[in-house]
C-alpha positions as CSV (number, residue, x, y, z in Angstrom):
1,M,-73.6,105.6,-134.8
2,G,-71.0,106.6,-137.1
3,K,-71.3,109.8,-139.1
4,L,-73.0,111.0,-142.2
5,T,-70.7,111.0,-145.3
6,K,-71.6,111.5,-148.9
7,R,-71.1,107.9,-149.6
8,N,-73.9,106.8,-146.8
9,I,-76.4,109.5,-148.3
10,L,-75.4,107.8,-151.8
11,W,-76.7,104.7,-150.6
12,V,-80.2,105.9,-148.9
13,I,-81.2,108.4,-151.3
14,P,-81.9,105.6,-153.9
15,I,-83.0,102.8,-151.2
16,G,-85.6,105.4,-150.1
17,I,-86.5,106.4,-153.9
18,M,-87.0,102.4,-154.5
19,I,-89.3,101.9,-151.2
20,V,-91.4,105.1,-152.5
21,F,-92.0,104.1,-155.9
22,F,-93.1,100.0,-154.1
23,I,-95.4,101.9,-151.9
24,M,-97.2,103.5,-154.9
25,F,-96.5,101.6,-157.8
26,G,-96.7,97.9,-156.0
27,P,-99.1,95.2,-156.2
28,K,-102.1,96.4,-154.9
29,K,-105.1,94.3,-152.8
30,Q,-108.1,93.2,-155.4
31,I,-110.9,94.7,-154.5
32,T,-113.6,92.5,-154.5
33,D,-116.6,94.3,-152.6
34,N,-118.0,97.5,-153.4
35,A,-120.8,99.8,-155.0
36,Y,-119.7,99.2,-158.7
37,I,-119.3,95.3,-158.3
38,Q,-122.9,95.3,-156.3
39,Y,-124.2,97.5,-159.1
40,V,-122.8,95.1,-162.1
41,Q,-124.2,91.6,-160.4
42,G,-128.0,93.4,-160.1
43,S,-128.5,94.7,-163.2
44,T,-129.4,93.8,-166.9
45,L,-128.3,93.8,-170.1
46,D,-131.4,95.1,-171.9
47,A,-130.3,94.7,-175.9
48,L,-128.7,91.0,-174.4
49,G,-131.0,89.6,-172.1
50,T,-133.2,89.5,-169.3
51,K,-130.8,87.9,-166.6
52,T,-129.1,90.2,-164.1
53,L,-125.2,89.8,-165.3
54,G,-124.4,88.6,-161.7
55,S,-126.5,84.9,-162.8
56,L,-123.0,84.6,-165.1
57,A,-121.5,83.8,-162.6
58,D,-123.7,80.4,-161.2
59,G,-122.4,78.5,-164.4
60,C,-118.3,79.1,-163.1
61,E,-116.2,76.9,-160.3
62,K,-114.2,79.2,-158.3
63,A,-116.1,82.8,-159.5
64,K,-115.2,85.8,-158.0
65,W,-116.2,89.4,-159.0
66,I,-113.1,92.2,-159.0
67,Y,-113.3,96.0,-159.3
68,F,-110.4,97.5,-160.9
69,E,-109.5,101.4,-162.3
70,T,-107.9,101.6,-165.4
71,S,-104.7,104.2,-166.2
72,K,-107.5,106.3,-167.8
73,N,-109.7,106.2,-165.0
74,Q,-112.5,103.9,-165.7
75,D,-114.2,102.0,-163.7
76,V,-114.1,97.7,-164.4
77,V,-115.7,95.2,-162.7
78,E,-114.5,91.5,-164.0
79,L,-116.2,88.3,-163.5
80,Q,-113.3,85.7,-163.2
81,G,-113.8,81.7,-162.9
82,D,-113.6,78.4,-164.9
83,C,-117.1,79.0,-166.5
84,A,-119.0,75.6,-168.0
85,Y,-120.4,77.6,-170.7
86,A,-116.9,78.3,-171.9
87,D,-116.1,74.4,-171.8
88,G,-114.9,74.6,-168.4
89,K,-112.1,76.9,-169.7
90,D,-110.5,80.1,-167.8
91,T,-112.9,82.9,-168.4
92,K,-112.7,86.8,-167.9
93,I,-115.5,89.0,-169.1
94,Q,-115.2,92.9,-168.2
95,F,-118.0,95.5,-168.0
96,L,-117.1,99.2,-168.0
97,V,-119.8,101.0,-165.8
98,D,-119.7,104.9,-165.8
99,E,-118.5,106.9,-162.2
100,A,-122.3,107.6,-161.5
101,R,-123.2,103.9,-162.0
102,T,-125.8,104.6,-164.5
103,E,-125.1,103.0,-167.6
104,I,-122.8,99.5,-168.3
105,R,-121.3,98.9,-171.2
106,T,-119.2,95.4,-172.0
107,G,-115.5,95.2,-172.3
108,A,-113.7,92.3,-173.0
109,M,-114.6,88.3,-172.9
110,L,-111.1,86.0,-172.6
111,L,-111.9,82.7,-173.2
112,D,-108.1,81.3,-171.7
113,N,-106.5,84.5,-171.8
114,K,-107.6,84.7,-176.1
115,Q,-109.9,87.9,-176.7
116,L,-113.4,87.4,-178.2
117,T,-114.4,89.9,-180.8
118,P,-117.2,92.0,-180.0
119,E,-119.5,89.9,-182.4
120,E,-118.8,86.5,-180.5
121,R,-118.4,88.0,-177.1
122,D,-122.2,89.7,-177.7
123,D,-123.6,86.4,-179.1
124,K,-122.0,84.3,-176.1
125,L,-123.6,87.2,-173.5
126,Q,-126.7,87.0,-175.6
127,Q,-127.2,83.0,-174.8
128,L,-126.7,83.2,-171.5
129,L,-128.7,86.2,-170.3
130,Q,-131.8,85.1,-171.9
């Protein structure tokens, strides 16, 4: 192997930095099964109805539950799928869970990547969970 020169070092350092950034900030594998997802699926939102939140996936094709953590360390569980109650549109419903898994709040609801207002979201969820 050749001699280590300044020129070689100037190539190796930036490549090493790019590899480290890719490992740290690159795409992550989606988490589709953990305690947060199970907690949300088995819970109800008393203010919106008596059915469990897991029943929302019954009306969806290609439904999947995904867990992720936001940059502000908020735990989020999201239901994604093409749902009949949304006229077959791409649907995403997010639920915010506290760290101790004692409280669930509704987050955003998107139909075809258009976010519903909190009032529209709550009305829709109330219809589905009664």
